[in-house]
VODREN-20326 format. One record per atom (N, C-alpha, C): residue in three letters; x, y, z. Coordinates in steps of 0.05 Angstrom, whole numbers. Example, Ala and Ser with C-alpha at 12.3 -4.5 7.8 and 13.67 -1.06 7.14 Angstrom:
<rs>
Ala, 264, -114, 156
Ala, 246, -90, 156
Ala, 264, -66, 156
Ser, 257, -45, 142
Ser, 273, -21, 143
Ser, 258, 1, 157
</rs>
This chain:
<rs>
Met, 436, -393, 928
Met, 432, -423, 959
Met, 430, -419, 989
Arg, 440, -408, 988
Arg, 454, -405, 1013
Arg, 441, -361, 1028
Leu, 429, -351, 1006
Leu, 408, -327, 1009
Leu, 383, -339, 1020
Arg, 377, -362, 999
Arg, 348, -374, 1010
Arg, 347, -386, 1022
Asp, 348, -391, 1031
Asp, 359, -409, 1056
Asp, 355, -408, 1078
Gln, 381, -384, 1093
Gln, 379, -363, 1101
Gln, 357, -335, 1111
Ala, 335, -335, 1084
Ala, 331, -303, 1082
Ala, 313, -300, 1109
Ala, 301, -321, 1113
Ala, 292, -311, 1141
Ala, 286, -294, 1168
Glu, 318, -309, 1172
Glu, 343, -299, 1197
Glu, 359, -273, 1187
Ile, 354, -267, 1158
Ile, 372, -229, 1137
Ile, 344, -217, 1150
Asp, 348, -197, 1176
Asp, 339, -166, 1179
Asp, 357, -149, 1176
Leu, 340, -134, 1151
Leu, 362, -109, 1140
Leu, 343, -79, 1158
Ala, 327, -87, 1166
Ala, 313, -59, 1199
Ala, 329, -65, 1217
Arg, 343, -74, 1229
Arg, 357, -75, 1250
Arg, 369, -58, 1244
Phe, 375, -46, 1220
Phe, 393, -20, 1211
Phe, 384, -7, 1223
Asn, 386, 24, 1237
Asn, 376, 44, 1241
Asn, 397, 57, 1216
Gly, 380, 99, 1228
Gly, 390, 97, 1200
Gly, 415, 111, 1206
Ser, 442, 114, 1230
Ser, 463, 111, 1238
Ser, 484, 91, 1208
Ala, 456, 66, 1218
Ala, 490, 52, 1211
Ala, 481, 47, 1174
Trp, 456, 66, 1169
Trp, 461, 59, 1131
Trp, 482, 80, 1115
Leu, 486, 109, 1141
Leu, 500, 122, 1129
Leu, 525, 108, 1125
Thr, 535, 104, 1152
Thr, 561, 77, 1152
Thr, 560, 65, 1131
Ile, 558, 49, 1113
Ile, 548, 31, 1110
Ile, 545, 65, 1075
Thr, 536, 74, 1082
Thr, 549, 86, 1054
Thr, 578, 102, 1042
Gly, 585, 118, 1067
Gly, 610, 128, 1073
Gly, 630, 106, 1066
Leu, 625, 85, 1071
Leu, 626, 58, 1065
Leu, 638, 49, 1033
Ala, 610, 60, 1027
Ala, 615, 55, 997
Ala, 638, 83, 984
Leu, 628, 93, 981
Leu, 645, 127, 984
Leu, 671, 126, 983
Ile, 679, 105, 1018
Ile, 713, 116, 999
Ile, 718, 77, 1001
Tyr, 704, 66, 978
Tyr, 721, 39, 967
Tyr, 711, 47, 944
Gly, 698, 60, 932
Gly, 693, 87, 903
Gly, 720, 108, 902
Leu, 717, 120, 920
Leu, 748, 127, 917
Leu, 773, 115, 910
Ser, 767, 98, 935
Ser, 805, 73, 924
Ser, 809, 76, 901
Asn, 781, 71, 870
Asn, 792, 47, 856
Asn, 805, 74, 837
Leu, 803, 98, 858
Leu, 821, 115, 843
Leu, 866, 107, 840
Leu, 862, 94, 859
Leu, 884, 75, 863
Leu, 882, 54, 842
Leu, 866, 55, 833
Leu, 861, 23, 808
Leu, 863, 40, 783
Ala, 854, 72, 780
Ala, 867, 86, 757
Ala, 905, 90, 758
Leu, 916, 93, 781
Leu, 937, 111, 782
Leu, 959, 81, 777
Ala, 952, 64, 780
Ala, 972, 43, 774
Ala, 964, 38, 740
Trp, 941, 32, 729
Trp, 937, 34, 702
Trp, 973, 48, 690
Trp, 963, 84, 709
Trp, 973, 102, 703
Trp, 1003, 96, 699
Asp, 1014, 89, 718
Asp, 1038, 70, 712
Asp, 1047, 47, 701
Leu, 1038, 27, 689
Leu, 1033, 14, 663
Leu, 1034, 28, 637
Leu, 1014, 39, 637
Leu, 1018, 63, 614
Leu, 1044, 65, 616
Asp, 1049, 96, 622
Asp, 1085, 97, 616
Asp, 1101, 68, 618
Gln, 1096, 47, 632
Gln, 1124, 43, 635
Gln, 1119, 25, 603
Phe, 1105, 24, 595
Phe, 1107, 26, 554
Phe, 1107, 35, 537
Gly, 1106, 62, 557
Gly, 1122, 73, 545
Gly, 1094, 106, 529
Val, 1065, 84, 536
Val, 1045, 111, 530
Val, 1056, 129, 548
Arg, 1047, 155, 559
Arg, 1040, 192, 574
Arg, 1015, 206, 573
Pro, 990, 181, 577
Pro, 962, 210, 579
Pro, 963, 223, 601
Ser, 951, 235, 595
Ser, 943, 262, 623
Ser, 940, 238, 643
Arg, 929, 249, 667
Arg, 925, 228, 691
Arg, 901, 245, 681
Arg, 891, 260, 689
Arg, 844, 274, 696
Arg, 843, 242, 655
Trp, 858, 234, 653
Trp, 847, 220, 623
Trp, 841, 190, 627
Thr, 868, 187, 645
Thr, 863, 161, 663
Thr, 852, 144, 672
Ile, 846, 172, 686
Ile, 824, 172, 705
Ile, 797, 168, 699
Lys, 785, 195, 677
Lys, 766, 187, 676
Lys, 752, 166, 654
Val, 787, 162, 646
Val, 782, 133, 625
Val, 772, 104, 644
Tyr, 792, 104, 648
Tyr, 778, 71, 677
Tyr, 761, 71, 677
Gly, 749, 99, 699
Gly, 719, 101, 710
Gly, 699, 98, 695
Met, 700, 103, 676
Met, 685, 101, 656
Met, 670, 81, 647
Ser, 697, 65, 636
Ser, 703, 20, 630
Ser, 698, 20, 649
Gln, 698, 20, 674
Gln, 699, -7, 702
Gln, 681, -4, 703
Ile, 649, 17, 702
Ile, 631, -5, 711
Ile, 625, -30, 698
Ala, 622, -39, 668
Ala, 618, -46, 655
Ala, 652, -68, 658
Lys, 638, -86, 685
Lys, 649, -112, 691
Lys, 631, -125, 696
Tyr, 611, -112, 697
Tyr, 581, -122, 702
Tyr, 569, -137, 682
Val, 580, -133, 668
Val, 562, -140, 647
Val, 577, -166, 640
Pro, 554, -197, 637
Pro, 572, -216, 639
Pro, 591, -223, 619
Gly, 601, -236, 614
Gly, 621, -236, 607
Gly, 654, -240, 628
Asn, 660, -213, 642
Asn, 678, -199, 664
Asn, 697, -198, 635
Ile, 700, -190, 619
Ile, 710, -180, 605
Ile, 714, -150, 587
Met, 689, -136, 589
Met, 672, -116, 575
Met, 680, -89, 590
His, 690, -90, 616
His, 704, -67, 617
His, 738, -71, 603
Leu, 738, -86, 616
Leu, 774, -89, 585
Leu, 778, -81, 558
Ala, 757, -88, 541
Ala, 755, -81, 523
Ala, 746, -55, 522
Gly, 722, -32, 536
Gly, 715, -23, 531
Gly, 744, 7, 530
Arg, 758, -4, 554
Arg, 787, 14, 555
Arg, 801, 16, 535
Gln, 808, -15, 521
Gln, 822, -18, 495
Gln, 808, 5, 470
Ala, 787, -1, 475
Ala, 762, 12, 451
Ala, 771, 54, 459
Leu, 761, 50, 475
Leu, 773, 86, 488
Leu, 809, 103, 490
Gly, 816, 73, 484
Gly, 854, 92, 489
Gly, 852, 95, 461
Leu, 846, 67, 429
Leu, 850, 79, 417
Leu, 829, 114, 394
Ala, 808, 102, 409
Ala, 792, 114, 396
Ala, 804, 144, 406
Ala, 838, 159, 422
Ala, 834, 178, 444
Ala, 863, 168, 426
Gly, 886, 170, 406
Gly, 902, 155, 399
Gly, 911, 144, 393
Leu, 908, 137, 424
Leu, 937, 114, 427
Leu, 949, 93, 422
Pro, 972, 86, 416
Pro, 984, 66, 409
Pro, 965, 33, 418
Gly, 954, 13, 402
Gly, 937, -1, 413
Gly, 954, -30, 427
Trp, 978, -31, 425
Trp, 1004, -49, 429
Trp, 997, -53, 468
Pro, 1016, -33, 464
Pro, 1026, -17, 484
Pro, 995, -21, 513
Leu, 975, -7, 490
Leu, 940, -8, 513
Leu, 944, -48, 525
Ala, 939, -59, 501
Ala, 941, -89, 509
Ala, 965, -96, 526
Lys, 978, -85, 530
Lys, 1003, -103, 537
Lys, 1008, -86, 578
Ser, 983, -74, 584
Ser, 985, -55, 602
Ser, 950, -59, 609
Thr, 937, -83, 601
Thr, 911, -87, 609
Thr, 922, -115, 625
Ala, 937, -125, 606
Ala, 957, -163, 617
Ala, 978, -146, 634
Trp, 987, -143, 632
Trp, 993, -140, 668
Trp, 970, -128, 684
Glu, 967, -119, 681
Glu, 947, -101, 705
Glu, 931, -132, 709
Leu, 925, -139, 697
Leu, 918, -175, 693
Leu, 922, -194, 710
Gly, 961, -191, 711
Gly, 983, -204, 731
Gly, 997, -201, 754
Leu, 990, -167, 751
Leu, 1001, -159, 769
Leu, 986, -161, 800
Ile, 968, -136, 797
Ile, 939, -157, 819
Ile, 929, -180, 827
Ala, 940, -203, 799
Ala, 925, -227, 807
Ala, 953, -234, 833
Ala, 971, -223, 823
Ala, 1002, -248, 843
Ala, 993, -216, 870
Thr, 992, -188, 865
Thr, 987, -189, 895
Thr, 982, -196, 914
Gly, 936, -203, 902
Gly, 930, -211, 920
Gly, 936, -234, 931
Ala, 959, -249, 913
Ala, 961, -278, 924
Ala, 981, -264, 941
Leu, 990, -246, 934
Leu, 1004, -246, 969
Leu, 1000, -249, 996
Phe, 968, -236, 982
Phe, 942, -228, 1006
Phe, 942, -254, 1031
Gly, 954, -276, 1004
Gly, 945, -312, 1017
Gly, 954, -320, 1037
Thr, 977, -301, 1044
Thr, 992, -306, 1079
Thr, 980, -300, 1101
Leu, 965, -276, 1106
Leu, 943, -271, 1117
Leu, 922, -289, 1130
Thr, 917, -308, 1106
Thr, 894, -319, 1112
Thr, 899, -348, 1135
Leu, 931, -353, 1136
Leu, 947, -375, 1146
Leu, 927, -380, 1174
Pro, 929, -360, 1193
Pro, 917, -377, 1213
Pro, 884, -377, 1220
Leu, 878, -377, 1197
Leu, 847, -378, 1181
Leu, 848, -419, 1175
Leu, 879, -425, 1163
Leu, 881, -456, 1146
Leu, 893, -465, 1159
Ala, 908, -449, 1190
Ala, 920, -477, 1210
Ala, 914, -445, 1247
Pro, 900, -478, 1252
Pro, 895, -454, 1284
Pro, 912, -460, 1294
Gly, 927, -441, 1308
Gly, 949, -444, 1314
Gly, 982, -415, 1321
Phe, 969, -415, 1275
Phe, 998, -400, 1270
Phe, 986, -374, 1274
Ser, 996, -361, 1286
Ser, 1006, -341, 1296
Ser, 1009, -313, 1264
Thr, 983, -299, 1279
Thr, 978, -274, 1270
Thr, 1001, -260, 1263
Thr, 1031, -250, 1270
Thr, 1054, -239, 1276
Thr, 1063, -249, 1241
Val, 1065, -284, 1255
Val, 1087, -284, 1225
Val, 1068, -287, 1212
Ala, 1046, -284, 1196
Ala, 1045, -285, 1177
Ala, 1042, -253, 1171
Leu, 1028, -227, 1174
Leu, 1043, -211, 1165
Leu, 1077, -201, 1168
Val, 1095, -212, 1183
Val, 1119, -213, 1174
Val, 1126, -231, 1151
Leu, 1101, -246, 1144
Leu, 1109, -260, 1112
Leu, 1103, -258, 1092
Phe, 1077, -229, 1105
Phe, 1060, -220, 1083
Phe, 1090, -195, 1061
Leu, 1089, -186, 1091
Leu, 1111, -153, 1084
Leu, 1148, -166, 1076
Val, 1158, -183, 1075
Val, 1177, -202, 1066
Val, 1171, -204, 1037
Ala, 1158, -213, 1017
Ala, 1138, -237, 996
Ala, 1129, -204, 988
Leu, 1120, -175, 1001
Leu, 1114, -157, 982
Leu, 1125, -142, 988
Gly, 1157, -146, 992
Gly, 1189, -128, 1000
Gly, 1196, -137, 980
Gly, 1204, -161, 980
Gly, 1220, -180, 957
Gly, 1203, -184, 926
Ala, 1178, -168, 919
Ala, 1166, -171, 898
Ala, 1168, -144, 888
Ala, 1167, -116, 905
Ala, 1169, -92, 893
Ala, 1204, -86, 887
Ala, 1233, -97, 895
Ala, 1253, -96, 908
Ala, 1254, -106, 864
Met, 1243, -131, 871
Met, 1248, -150, 840
Met, 1239, -137, 819
Leu, 1212, -125, 820
Leu, 1205, -107, 789
Leu, 1215, -86, 794
Trp, 1218, -69, 804
Trp, 1226, -43, 818
Trp, 1263, -44, 789
His, 1272, -56, 798
His, 1298, -65, 785
His, 1302, -88, 767
Ile, 1282, -94, 757
Ile, 1288, -118, 740
Ile, 1264, -109, 721
Ile, 1245, -106, 730
Ile, 1217, -91, 702
Ile, 1221, -63, 698
Gly, 1212, -60, 723
Gly, 1218, -14, 719
Gly, 1203, -11, 748
Pro, 1207, 21, 761
Pro, 1201, 33, 778
Pro, 1177, 37, 772
Pro, 1164, 29, 747
Pro, 1130, 51, 749
Pro, 1112, 9, 751
Val, 1120, -4, 745
Val, 1111, -41, 749
Val, 1115, -29, 786
Ala, 1125, -24, 798
Ala, 1135, -27, 832
Ala, 1115, -9, 835
Arg, 1110, 8, 833
Arg, 1094, 39, 830
Arg, 1053, 21, 841
Ala, 1054, 1, 814
Ala, 1038, -7, 811
Ala, 1024, -18, 827
Leu, 1043, -41, 824
Leu, 1045, -55, 849
Leu, 1039, -29, 884
Gly, 1046, -29, 885
Gly, 1048, -12, 913
Gly, 1018, 3, 914
Trp, 997, 19, 890
Trp, 966, 15, 887
Trp, 949, -13, 890
Tyr, 961, -22, 881
Tyr, 943, -53, 874
Tyr, 946, -63, 915
Thr, 961, -68, 915
Thr, 969, -64, 948
Thr, 953, -42, 979
Val, 948, -31, 958
Val, 937, -14, 979
Val, 907, -12, 974
Phe, 899, -12, 955
Phe, 875, -15, 950
Phe, 858, -52, 954
Leu, 873, -55, 959
Leu, 863, -85, 959
Leu, 859, -91, 994
Ala, 879, -78, 1009
Ala, 889, -63, 1036
Ala, 857, -51, 1045
Ile, 839, -39, 1033
Ile, 822, -23, 1040
Ile, 795, -46, 1040
Ser, 788, -47, 1012
Ser, 780, -70, 1004
Ser, 772, -92, 1027
Gly, 792, -88, 1034
Gly, 791, -113, 1057
Gly, 785, -107, 1088
Ala, 791, -80, 1092
Ala, 788, -57, 1117
Ala, 751, -63, 1117
Leu, 741, -52, 1095
Leu, 721, -41, 1095
Leu, 704, -64, 1092
Phe, 718, -100, 1100
Phe, 697, -108, 1102
Phe, 685, -124, 1128
Val, 718, -100, 1134
Val, 723, -119, 1173
Val, 702, -104, 1175
Ala, 694, -69, 1164
Ala, 677, -43, 1182
Ala, 647, -62, 1187
Leu, 643, -75, 1163
Leu, 633, -95, 1153
Leu, 617, -108, 1171
Ile, 621, -128, 1175
Ile, 629, -155, 1198
Ile, 630, -138, 1222
Arg, 641, -113, 1226
Arg, 634, -101, 1258
Arg, 613, -91, 1267
Leu, 600, -85, 1234
Leu, 567, -69, 1237
Leu, 557, -95, 1253
Val, 565, -101, 1234
Val, 526, -128, 1244
Val, 536, -155, 1269
Asp, 565, -142, 1272
Asp, 567, -170, 1293
Asp, 591, -159, 1311
Ala, 593, -139, 1327
Ala, 621, -134, 1355
Ala, 630, -150, 1365
Thr, 610, -172, 1378
Thr, 623, -190, 1401
Thr, 644, -200, 1376
Thr, 621, -205, 1350
Thr, 646, -230, 1343
Thr, 669, -229, 1321
Ala, 672, -206, 1304
Ala, 697, -199, 1297
Ala, 694, -166, 1323
Gly, 700, -173, 1339
Gly, 714, -150, 1349
Gly, 752, -158, 1367
Ser, 759, -186, 1361
Ser, 776, -195, 1372
Ser, 800, -182, 1352
Glu, 828, -179, 1352
Glu, 843, -163, 1330
Glu, 852, -178, 1324
Thr, 838, -213, 1329
Thr, 866, -229, 1321
Thr, 850, -229, 1297
Leu, 829, -231, 1295
Leu, 821, -233, 1267
Leu, 814, -211, 1236
Leu, 832, -196, 1250
Leu, 825, -167, 1229
Leu, 847, -173, 1206
Leu, 871, -184, 1209
Leu, 882, -186, 1180
Leu, 874, -208, 1172
Pro, 865, -233, 1183
Pro, 859, -262, 1165
Pro, 829, -249, 1151
Val, 822, -244, 1162
Val, 782, -228, 1159
Val, 803, -211, 1122
Ile, 819, -193, 1141
Ile, 826, -188, 1111
Ile, 840, -199, 1089
Gly, 851, -208, 1085
Gly, 865, -237, 1069
Gly, 851, -250, 1067
Ala, 826, -259, 1072
Ala, 799, -284, 1075
Ala, 793, -263, 1048
Tyr, 785, -231, 1045
Tyr, 764, -213, 1033
Tyr, 782, -217, 1000
Val, 810, -213, 1009
Val, 832, -219, 984
Val, 835, -237, 965
Leu, 832, -254, 978
Leu, 824, -294, 965
Leu, 808, -289, 959
Ala, 774, -284, 963
Ala, 760, -279, 950
Ala, 754, -270, 925
Trp, 754, -232, 929
Trp, 757, -212, 903
Trp, 778, -233, 884
Leu, 804, -239, 886
Leu, 821, -256, 875
Leu, 806, -273, 859
Ala, 786, -289, 868
Ala, 773, -313, 862
Ala, 749, -308, 833
Gly, 737, -281, 850
Gly, 708, -270, 828
Gly, 731, -250, 796
Leu, 760, -242, 807
Leu, 765, -236, 791
Leu, 778, -249, 757
Val, 790, -279, 768
Val, 791, -290, 743
Val, 776, -322, 731
Thr, 747, -308, 745
Thr, 742, -329, 744
Thr, 716, -316, 717
Pro, 728, -335, 692
Pro, 707, -327, 670
Pro, 677, -327, 675
Gly, 674, -300, 661
Gly, 643, -316, 658
Gly, 630, -289, 687
Ala, 631, -291, 714
Ala, 633, -279, 734
Ala, 637, -252, 717
Pro, 599, -235, 730
Pro, 607, -208, 718
Pro, 610, -187, 754
Ala, 645, -179, 751
Ala, 641, -178, 771
Ala, 647, -187, 799
Gly, 651, -220, 786
Gly, 655, -239, 804
Gly, 628, -242, 829
Val, 594, -231, 810
Val, 585, -237, 830
Val, 587, -277, 834
Gly, 573, -277, 859
Gly, 569, -320, 868
Gly, 594, -328, 877
Val, 617, -314, 870
Val, 647, -331, 869
Val, 644, -328, 902
Arg, 666, -295, 891
Arg, 668, -282, 910
Arg, 651, -292, 949
Glu, 623, -287, 924
Glu, 615, -299, 959
Glu, 620, -324, 965
Leu, 614, -335, 947
Leu, 630, -365, 961
Leu, 652, -370, 977
Val, 666, -360, 966
Val, 699, -363, 970
Val, 694, -358, 1009
Leu, 681, -333, 1006
Leu, 676, -311, 1033
Leu, 660, -341, 1059
Leu, 637, -353, 1053
Leu, 640, -359, 1070
Leu, 645, -391, 1077
Ala, 665, -401, 1051
Ala, 680, -422, 1057
Ala, 714, -408, 1071
Leu, 718, -398, 1076
Leu, 754, -382, 1082
Leu, 744, -384, 1110
Leu, 713, -364, 1120
Leu, 710, -355, 1147
Leu, 691, -360, 1159
Lys, 678, -386, 1157
Lys, 663, -410, 1158
Lys, 668, -423, 1190
Gly, 662, -410, 1216
Gly, 665, -429, 1237
Gly, 695, -393, 1251
Ser, 692, -378, 1226
Ser, 705, -348, 1259
Ser, 682, -340, 1262
Val, 667, -335, 1239
Val, 635, -311, 1247
Val, 620, -327, 1245
Gly, 609, -317, 1249
Gly, 567, -337, 1253
Gly, 557, -325, 1225
Gln, 550, -352, 1213
Gln, 536, -362, 1184
Gln, 520, -342, 1176
Thr, 505, -322, 1196
Thr, 475, -320, 1190
Thr, 481, -280, 1197
Glu, 508, -281, 1208
Glu, 530, -254, 1209
Glu, 536, -249, 1180
Leu, 561, -264, 1185
Leu, 567, -273, 1160
Leu, 555, -267, 1123
Leu, 541, -288, 1121
Leu, 527, -283, 1108
Leu, 504, -263, 1089
Leu, 509, -241, 1122
Leu, 491, -207, 1120
Leu, 521, -189, 1099
Ala, 539, -203, 1125
Ala, 568, -183, 1112
Ala, 567, -183, 1089
Val, 568, -204, 1072
Val, 585, -209, 1051
Val, 557, -201, 1026
Leu, 529, -191, 1042
Leu, 503, -192, 1030
Leu, 517, -159, 1022
Leu, 519, -136, 1051
Leu, 525, -110, 1062
Leu, 545, -105, 1032
Gly, 567, -123, 1031
Gly, 596, -122, 1032
Gly, 591, -120, 989
Arg, 578, -133, 978
Arg, 571, -134, 947
Arg, 552, -96, 936
Leu, 538, -87, 956
Leu, 519, -67, 965
Leu, 544, -41, 965
Val, 563, -53, 978
Val, 585, -28, 978
Val, 600, -22, 958
Thr, 607, -50, 956
Thr, 628, -44, 926
Thr, 614, -34, 892
Val, 580, -43, 894
Val, 560, -40, 872
Val, 564, -7, 875
Gly, 558, 9, 895
Gly, 553, 39, 903
Gly, 570, 38, 900
Gly, 589, 37, 907
Gly, 622, 56, 903
Gly, 636, 51, 870
Asp, 619, 26, 869
Asp, 628, 23, 831
Asp, 615, 49, 816
Val, 588, 52, 820
Val, 568, 80, 822
Val, 588, 94, 822
Ala, 598, 103, 837
Ala, 604, 128, 856
Ala, 633, 137, 837
Phe, 642, 119, 830
Phe, 676, 128, 814
Phe, 664, 131, 790
Leu, 635, 122, 779
Leu, 638, 120, 744
Leu, 615, 152, 746
Gly, 604, 159, 766
Gly, 595, 189, 772
Gly, 610, 202, 775
Met, 632, 201, 788
Met, 669, 221, 779
Met, 673, 225, 765
Ala, 684, 194, 752
Ala, 692, 197, 711
Ala, 679, 221, 707
Leu, 659, 210, 696
Leu, 635, 234, 680
Leu, 642, 260, 690
Met, 640, 270, 705
Met, 644, 302, 703
Met, 665, 302, 702
Met, 689, 290, 699
Met, 715, 300, 693
Met, 716, 313, 670
Asn, 720, 346, 673
Asn, 731, 349, 650
Asn, 761, 352, 640
Val, 767, 336, 615
Val, 782, 331, 603
Val, 796, 341, 573
Lys, 805, 352, 567
Lys, 803, 375, 535
Lys, 831, 355, 533
Asn, 853, 356, 541
Asn, 874, 335, 521
Asn, 875, 311, 533
Glu, 898, 287, 521
Glu, 888, 261, 522
Glu, 924, 254, 542
Thr, 937, 288, 514
Thr, 977, 274, 519
Thr, 999, 291, 562
Gly, 979, 297, 565
Gly, 988, 330, 583
Gly, 990, 329, 579
</rs>
């Protein structure tokens, strides 16, 4: 609805070849960052006693991940389970790794919510928000390491880096469309936090393929007043273009990988 109402104000022709090259580069970076998600899954499988090769894990993750765009928002998970079973891996550890993946990445995304406090409470220090985030993240990692196991703590680290990269890419898009508004360093961390929260909302919403619509709605709500509405809408649109392009690039990389054995 927002796109329809403000379509006349969105001018993609404003971008020259250099800008589109930048957008393509951001999509490739996002595609490569998906490797971090695959590595996290590899660590979770290791936690539950399944040790496939790293290359097999990346290939299967890349092949199945594109199915998140199928309505229902669960086909990538079901596909990964099916591919694992077809390769001879035990079903219960596979299922547990998926459950832990969803819970752990959701918890990691929630930690990023502390970075949005300056947006929700004007005057709240960005530095304090960052300290709260780091303390919470460090405490969570230490607890997982000692109570659950080092592989799960490492998975938390992979998810943290992936989400931070995703948020930073969105910041780059905002600066591409509105360098003046997004030039303030005080907006850097809150925008990253807002993007991650929006990503999390799309992740946990049943039925929405890859969180389409949900992620965009949350971003528009959180960043309203901090970034111009037309510029924000354009950045959100480009953000979806970057993530879709990155997921397709990751799929292509996975399909080209030659995996000869599953157990490494």
